[in-house]
DOPATI-375364 format. One record per residue (C-alpha): x, y, z; residue number from 1. Coordinates in steps of 0.001 Angstrom, whole numbers, padded with zeros to 6 digits. Layout:
BEGIN
@X->X, Y->Y, Z->Z, nr->NUM
...
//
This chain:
BEGIN
@X->201625, Y->135294, Z->138902, nr->1
@X->200047, Y->133859, Z->135436, nr->2
@X->201146, Y->133519, Z->132001, nr->3
@X->198270, Y->136185, Z->130187, nr->4
@X->198076, Y->133264, Z->127639, nr->5
@X->197110, Y->130891, Z->129681, nr->6
@X->194580, Y->133266, Z->131127, nr->7
@X->193476, Y->134289, Z->127801, nr->8
@X->193268, Y->130259, Z->127077, nr->9
@X->191036, Y->129888, Z->129319, nr->10
@X->188762, Y->132306, Z->128387, nr->11
@X->188140, Y->131509, Z->124611, nr->12
@X->187632, Y->127837, Z->126053, nr->13
@X->184632, Y->129557, Z->127756, nr->14
@X->183137, Y->131314, Z->124794, nr->15
@X->183630, Y->128168, Z->122725, nr->16
@X->181820, Y->125805, Z->125224, nr->17
@X->185070, Y->123364, Z->125658, nr->18
@X->187157, Y->122411, Z->128189, nr->19
@X->190683, Y->120482, Z->128881, nr->20
@X->190530, Y->118308, Z->126856, nr->21
@X->189396, Y->119457, Z->123868, nr->22
@X->191743, Y->122388, Z->124646, nr->23
@X->195064, Y->120067, Z->124332, nr->24
@X->193350, Y->118205, Z->121988, nr->25
@X->193555, Y->121254, Z->119647, nr->26
@X->197372, Y->122248, Z->121014, nr->27
@X->198355, Y->118526, Z->120398, nr->28
@X->197831, Y->119061, Z->116785, nr->29
@X->199321, Y->122716, Z->116345, nr->30
@X->202510, Y->120906, Z->118671, nr->31
@X->202083, Y->123183, Z->121218, nr->32
@X->202700, Y->122739, Z->124959, nr->33
@X->199519, Y->121070, Z->126642, nr->34
@X->198034, Y->122728, Z->129413, nr->35
@X->198297, Y->121117, Z->133006, nr->36
@X->194763, Y->120150, Z->133894, nr->37
@X->194824, Y->122367, Z->137063, nr->38
@X->196408, Y->125245, Z->135399, nr->39
@X->193393, Y->124982, Z->133027, nr->40
@X->191217, Y->125225, Z->136126, nr->41
@X->192191, Y->127764, Z->138322, nr->42
@X->192196, Y->130077, Z->135367, nr->43
@X->189165, Y->128672, Z->134233, nr->44
@X->187817, Y->129926, Z->137728, nr->45
@X->189329, Y->133505, Z->137489, nr->46
@X->188237, Y->133953, Z->134217, nr->47
@X->185053, Y->133077, Z->135289, nr->48
@X->184192, Y->135296, Z->138188, nr->49
@X->185479, Y->137960, Z->136110, nr->50
@X->182673, Y->137218, Z->133283, nr->51
@X->179792, Y->136859, Z->135867, nr->52
@X->180795, Y->140197, Z->137158, nr->53
@X->180229, Y->142016, Z->133484, nr->54
@X->177509, Y->139777, Z->133104, nr->55
@X->176087, Y->141584, Z->135953, nr->56
@X->176972, Y->144839, Z->135848, nr->57
@X->175205, Y->144799, Z->131847, nr->58
@X->172121, Y->142800, Z->132764, nr->59
@X->171998, Y->146304, Z->135006, nr->60
@X->172690, Y->148117, Z->132761, nr->61
@X->169989, Y->146629, Z->130277, nr->62
@X->167340, Y->146985, Z->132678, nr->63
@X->167821, Y->150827, Z->132687, nr->64
@X->167732, Y->150537, Z->129079, nr->65
@X->164628, Y->149130, Z->129112, nr->66
@X->162551, Y->151458, Z->132113, nr->67
@X->163856, Y->154148, Z->129618, nr->68
@X->162210, Y->152859, Z->126839, nr->69
@X->159152, Y->151999, Z->128451, nr->70
@X->158948, Y->155393, Z->129574, nr->71
@X->159381, Y->157125, Z->126046, nr->72
@X->156416, Y->155153, Z->124514, nr->73
@X->153960, Y->156189, Z->127046, nr->74
@X->154573, Y->153676, Z->130182, nr->75
@X->153329, Y->155152, Z->133569, nr->76
@X->155045, Y->154300, Z->136975, nr->77
@X->152918, Y->153137, Z->140037, nr->78
@X->153099, Y->153969, Z->143745, nr->79
@X->156589, Y->153028, Z->144104, nr->80
@X->158167, Y->154439, Z->141164, nr->81
@X->158411, Y->150930, Z->139339, nr->82
@X->158191, Y->150877, Z->135328, nr->83
@X->155999, Y->147982, Z->134179, nr->84
@X->157820, Y->146038, Z->131220, nr->85
@X->156990, Y->142966, Z->129397, nr->86
@X->159956, Y->139880, Z->129265, nr->87
@X->160056, Y->136310, Z->128290, nr->88
@X->161446, Y->133477, Z->131167, nr->89
@X->162603, Y->130226, Z->130899, nr->90
@X->165180, Y->127287, Z->132512, nr->91
@X->167542, Y->125142, Z->130622, nr->92
@X->169253, Y->122382, Z->132176, nr->93
@X->172875, Y->120378, Z->130888, nr->94
@X->170506, Y->117269, Z->130497, nr->95
@X->168190, Y->116701, Z->127537, nr->96
@X->164461, Y->115880, Z->128284, nr->97
@X->162869, Y->117111, Z->131744, nr->98
@X->166176, Y->116411, Z->133034, nr->99
@X->164479, Y->115758, Z->136113, nr->100
@X->167803, Y->114585, Z->137485, nr->101
@X->170100, Y->117270, Z->136051, nr->102
@X->172457, Y->118884, Z->138886, nr->103
@X->172717, Y->122247, Z->137034, nr->104
@X->170043, Y->124510, Z->135502, nr->105
@X->170080, Y->127886, Z->134391, nr->106
@X->167545, Y->130541, Z->134014, nr->107
@X->166903, Y->133910, Z->132434, nr->108
@X->165012, Y->136991, Z->131821, nr->109
@X->165044, Y->138375, Z->128483, nr->110
@X->163634, Y->141459, Z->126704, nr->111
@X->161012, Y->140532, Z->124487, nr->112
@X->161538, Y->142708, Z->121281, nr->113
@X->165391, Y->142379, Z->121005, nr->114
@X->166409, Y->139295, Z->123506, nr->115
@X->168810, Y->141041, Z->125363, nr->116
@X->169551, Y->139390, Z->128963, nr->117
@X->167779, Y->141332, Z->131484, nr->118
@X->168564, Y->138879, Z->134592, nr->119
@X->169996, Y->135748, Z->135033, nr->120
@X->170602, Y->133142, Z->137815, nr->121
@X->171946, Y->129150, Z->138226, nr->122
@X->171350, Y->126678, Z->139971, nr->123
@X->173311, Y->123847, Z->141352, nr->124
@X->173014, Y->121046, Z->143614, nr->125
@X->176613, Y->119061, Z->143716, nr->126
@X->179511, Y->120661, Z->144133, nr->127
@X->182708, Y->118417, Z->144168, nr->128
@X->184454, Y->120026, Z->146850, nr->129
@X->182574, Y->119979, Z->149042, nr->130
@X->181467, Y->116275, Z->148856, nr->131
@X->185498, Y->115735, Z->148597, nr->132
@X->185364, Y->117699, Z->152319, nr->133
@X->182459, Y->115983, Z->153284, nr->134
@X->183831, Y->112459, Z->152434, nr->135
@X->187235, Y->113509, Z->154271, nr->136
@X->185820, Y->115166, Z->156771, nr->137
@X->188437, Y->117930, Z->156224, nr->138
@X->186745, Y->120930, Z->155117, nr->139
@X->188080, Y->123400, Z->152737, nr->140
@X->188049, Y->127358, Z->152546, nr->141
@X->185938, Y->127224, Z->148713, nr->142
@X->183980, Y->129526, Z->146609, nr->143
@X->180874, Y->127180, Z->147291, nr->144
@X->178167, Y->126771, Z->144534, nr->145
@X->175835, Y->125330, Z->145791, nr->146
@X->172678, Y->126284, Z->146377, nr->147
@X->169782, Y->123999, Z->146108, nr->148
@X->168591, Y->120427, Z->147513, nr->149
@X->165357, Y->118652, Z->146186, nr->150
@X->164471, Y->117922, Z->142742, nr->151
@X->165365, Y->119718, Z->139414, nr->152
@X->162258, Y->120871, Z->138597, nr->153
@X->161787, Y->122952, Z->141245, nr->154
@X->164959, Y->124856, Z->140158, nr->155
@X->162568, Y->126807, Z->137510, nr->156
@X->160548, Y->128540, Z->139527, nr->157
@X->162971, Y->129063, Z->142438, nr->158
@X->165009, Y->130997, Z->140064, nr->159
@X->161369, Y->132802, Z->138634, nr->160
@X->161417, Y->134289, Z->141978, nr->161
@X->164600, Y->135372, Z->142855, nr->162
@X->164252, Y->137238, Z->139067, nr->163
@X->161284, Y->138799, Z->139350, nr->164
@X->161608, Y->140184, Z->143339, nr->165
@X->165552, Y->141701, Z->142306, nr->166
@X->163692, Y->143775, Z->139467, nr->167
@X->162308, Y->146313, Z->141870, nr->168
@X->166047, Y->147161, Z->142583, nr->169
@X->166262, Y->148259, Z->139403, nr->170
@X->163523, Y->150643, Z->138792, nr->171
@X->161348, Y->148093, Z->136870, nr->172
@X->158859, Y->145310, Z->137152, nr->173
@X->157872, Y->142336, Z->135321, nr->174
@X->154337, Y->142770, Z->134486, nr->175
@X->153804, Y->140463, Z->132257, nr->176
@X->155909, Y->137176, Z->130995, nr->177
@X->156338, Y->135451, Z->128439, nr->178
@X->156885, Y->131521, Z->129662, nr->179
@X->155454, Y->127765, Z->128532, nr->180
@X->152660, Y->125741, Z->130063, nr->181
@X->154347, Y->125358, Z->133409, nr->182
@X->151996, Y->126190, Z->135588, nr->183
@X->153914, Y->125688, Z->138262, nr->184
@X->156387, Y->128611, Z->137828, nr->185
@X->153130, Y->130674, Z->137433, nr->186
@X->151490, Y->129594, Z->140748, nr->187
@X->154711, Y->129752, Z->143018, nr->188
@X->155499, Y->133416, Z->141016, nr->189
@X->151203, Y->134463, Z->141928, nr->190
@X->151988, Y->133704, Z->145040, nr->191
@X->155835, Y->135052, Z->146069, nr->192
@X->155601, Y->138118, Z->143734, nr->193
@X->154016, Y->141452, Z->145403, nr->194
@X->152948, Y->142531, Z->141788, nr->195
@X->151371, Y->139291, Z->140378, nr->196
@X->153175, Y->139406, Z->137313, nr->197
@X->150350, Y->138047, Z->134175, nr->198
@X->151479, Y->135506, Z->132283, nr->199
@X->151036, Y->135315, Z->127931, nr->200
@X->151369, Y->132410, Z->125898, nr->201
@X->154228, Y->130953, Z->124075, nr->202
@X->153343, Y->130156, Z->120740, nr->203
@X->155115, Y->127552, Z->119658, nr->204
@X->154323, Y->125839, Z->123122, nr->205
@X->151263, Y->125889, Z->122860, nr->206
@X->151223, Y->124582, Z->118944, nr->207
@X->153339, Y->121770, Z->120915, nr->208
@X->151041, Y->121271, Z->122835, nr->209
@X->148390, Y->121597, Z->120770, nr->210
@X->149744, Y->118666, Z->118542, nr->211
@X->150841, Y->116200, Z->121441, nr->212
@X->146953, Y->116726, Z->122508, nr->213
@X->146035, Y->115403, Z->119295, nr->214
@X->148565, Y->112855, Z->118965, nr->215
@X->147336, Y->110989, Z->122130, nr->216
@X->143885, Y->111699, Z->121356, nr->217
@X->143838, Y->109911, Z->118034, nr->218
@X->146071, Y->106578, Z->119805, nr->219
@X->143996, Y->106473, Z->122916, nr->220
@X->140363, Y->106947, Z->121494, nr->221
@X->138683, Y->104897, Z->118795, nr->222
@X->135314, Y->106002, Z->116924, nr->223
@X->134089, Y->102924, Z->114549, nr->224
@X->132896, Y->104222, Z->111180, nr->225
@X->134796, Y->107021, Z->111820, nr->226
@X->137777, Y->108589, Z->109877, nr->227
@X->140862, Y->107919, Z->111218, nr->228
@X->142687, Y->110894, Z->113188, nr->229
@X->146454, Y->110208, Z->111473, nr->230
@X->149320, Y->112243, Z->111945, nr->231
@X->148629, Y->113749, Z->108640, nr->232
@X->145408, Y->114923, Z->109992, nr->233
@X->146560, Y->116134, Z->113875, nr->234
@X->148936, Y->118174, Z->111092, nr->235
@X->146774, Y->119238, Z->109345, nr->236
@X->144883, Y->120262, Z->112226, nr->237
@X->147824, Y->121872, Z->113757, nr->238
@X->148855, Y->123659, Z->110444, nr->239
@X->144644, Y->125192, Z->110685, nr->240
@X->145099, Y->126586, Z->114796, nr->241
@X->148925, Y->128281, Z->113305, nr->242
@X->146517, Y->129895, Z->110293, nr->243
@X->143944, Y->131407, Z->112684, nr->244
@X->146389, Y->132791, Z->115148, nr->245
@X->148629, Y->134760, Z->112276, nr->246
@X->146043, Y->135743, Z->110991, nr->247
@X->143847, Y->137773, Z->114187, nr->248
@X->146351, Y->138883, Z->115781, nr->249
@X->145106, Y->141315, Z->118681, nr->250
@X->141828, Y->140679, Z->117456, nr->251
@X->140736, Y->137822, Z->120513, nr->252
@X->136732, Y->137911, Z->119389, nr->253
@X->137636, Y->136849, Z->115635, nr->254
@X->140287, Y->134258, Z->116918, nr->255
@X->137792, Y->132595, Z->118811, nr->256
@X->135690, Y->131933, Z->116029, nr->257
@X->138057, Y->131032, Z->113177, nr->258
@X->139406, Y->128076, Z->116210, nr->259
@X->136096, Y->126739, Z->116722, nr->260
@X->135615, Y->126914, Z->112756, nr->261
@X->138440, Y->124282, Z->112379, nr->262
@X->137128, Y->121238, Z->113385, nr->263
@X->133536, Y->122254, Z->111350, nr->264
@X->135899, Y->122719, Z->108539, nr->265
@X->137163, Y->119439, Z->108458, nr->266
@X->134226, Y->117772, Z->108460, nr->267
@X->132794, Y->119142, Z->105388, nr->268
@X->130288, Y->121807, Z->107814, nr->269
@X->131286, Y->125077, Z->106096, nr->270
@X->128241, Y->127255, Z->107480, nr->271
@X->130315, Y->129569, Z->109685, nr->272
@X->133135, Y->129505, Z->107276, nr->273
@X->134735, Y->133016, Z->106587, nr->274
@X->134641, Y->133284, Z->102832, nr->275
@X->138332, Y->134905, Z->103156, nr->276
@X->139656, Y->131937, Z->104169, nr->277
@X->137496, Y->129225, Z->102980, nr->278
@X->138017, Y->127799, Z->099597, nr->279
@X->135125, Y->126024, Z->099978, nr->280
@X->133038, Y->129025, Z->099538, nr->281
@X->135387, Y->130732, Z->096817, nr->282
@X->134957, Y->127710, Z->094753, nr->283
@X->132062, Y->125464, Z->096132, nr->284
@X->132443, Y->122772, Z->092827, nr->285
@X->135737, Y->121907, Z->092594, nr->286
@X->136619, Y->121863, Z->095896, nr->287
@X->138654, Y->119433, Z->097747, nr->288
@X->141098, Y->119435, Z->100580, nr->289
@X->144924, Y->120028, Z->099759, nr->290
@X->145830, Y->117987, Z->102711, nr->291
@X->143455, Y->115577, Z->104144, nr->292
@X->143848, Y->112103, Z->103258, nr->293
@X->142584, Y->111599, Z->099178, nr->294
@X->141084, Y->115255, Z->099982, nr->295
@X->137497, Y->114000, Z->101393, nr->296
@X->135858, Y->115372, Z->104081, nr->297
@X->136712, Y->113785, Z->107481, nr->298
@X->133321, Y->111829, Z->108980, nr->299
@X->131743, Y->110337, Z->111829, nr->300
@X->129859, Y->112839, Z->114695, nr->301
@X->131723, Y->111433, Z->117514, nr->302
@X->135137, Y->112592, Z->116137, nr->303
@X->133978, Y->115897, Z->115015, nr->304
@X->132436, Y->116147, Z->119236, nr->305
@X->135846, Y->115140, Z->120559, nr->306
@X->138111, Y->117594, Z->118584, nr->307
@X->134946, Y->120366, Z->118789, nr->308
@X->135227, Y->120818, Z->122345, nr->309
@X->139269, Y->120656, Z->122443, nr->310
@X->139187, Y->123562, Z->120457, nr->311
@X->136485, Y->124800, Z->122138, nr->312
@X->139046, Y->124841, Z->124861, nr->313
@X->141473, Y->127184, Z->123148, nr->314
@X->138488, Y->129607, Z->121881, nr->315
@X->138154, Y->130286, Z->125359, nr->316
@X->138208, Y->134216, Z->126299, nr->317
@X->140730, Y->133618, Z->128623, nr->318
@X->142946, Y->131518, Z->126592, nr->319
@X->142594, Y->133623, Z->123590, nr->320
@X->142843, Y->137114, Z->125053, nr->321
@X->146653, Y->135161, Z->125582, nr->322
@X->147261, Y->133612, Z->122007, nr->323
@X->146832, Y->136866, Z->120135, nr->324
@X->149571, Y->138714, Z->121036, nr->325
@X->151565, Y->135943, Z->118677, nr->326
@X->154360, Y->135845, Z->121160, nr->327
@X->157487, Y->133402, Z->121140, nr->328
@X->159905, Y->133023, Z->123437, nr->329
@X->163552, Y->133694, Z->122088, nr->330
@X->165688, Y->130442, Z->121555, nr->331
@X->166896, Y->128953, Z->124530, nr->332
@X->171119, Y->129286, Z->125094, nr->333
@X->170486, Y->133261, Z->124427, nr->334
@X->172502, Y->134256, Z->126423, nr->335
@X->174797, Y->137265, Z->125737, nr->336
@X->177672, Y->134831, Z->126378, nr->337
@X->180102, Y->136417, Z->122960, nr->338
@X->179247, Y->139985, Z->124289, nr->339
@X->180512, Y->140082, Z->127889, nr->340
@X->183433, Y->137796, Z->126776, nr->341
@X->184254, Y->141170, Z->124820, nr->342
@X->183290, Y->143767, Z->127814, nr->343
@X->185789, Y->141434, Z->129452, nr->344
//
């Protein structure tokens, strides 16, 4: 038998994302007897199983509602009675940065419109009970969560394949998904998932990738007798790219033309610019660049051609068609923990 207050204490700690030490610090300030670490861990494992059960049930309900909503707006079932829905997928690790050596990872599929969690899974490279049993050569019965060996980076495609394969059991398939620029995950999904999902570019990751490419380009290549691609110039080019994508939503051909005009516009060539957004064509005599150094055009044929080649990649029909939906990944950590805890 366990005191109900201890179970609720562990539930509150999970809800707030704190551990045993933080709980005891709070109890000490309130002049309340602290909790033994064994008691806290036992209650935490008890609550964790219940929360996980409620989370899985909530995901099943969300998938059913997603199927109903998709059919209500005209989605049709395929030959095996599956309805295609759009989702977003991302993976998180417990360490900052690229997390190549993180011991745990968590991935989730979220609905694009509402951010509701459709499915989730975790990966663990280590488990303390297993390590202690192996060291002492005394097997101990326990709920083992160790389910991954190898690099931490491969966790992302592994979880993605598991979640996408699990969808048909719930009457849906993730035929389109939003994700970051990780090509490894997409390659694994194409190979291992029968219905072959289509990837749509995430605008935030695409914008960040463009910023990194422009910065690396400015650092690694120097052009004599030409404008310096400073951080201010890089920020201006990225902002122009963002304006193009926002102004041509669901217009891939117009978006491609607008992206092709970014480099010539910055270098003073306005022949192909649209009068709706090009202030030079609106006021030729008094026009100056507001965000370029000294308000002047960039100069130099070599950097202009290099930038034109870079932006041509984003103006290709394949990339432009993936950018026009203007979709974004929900923020990391968007799991509905509080909703699931309230259900519990």
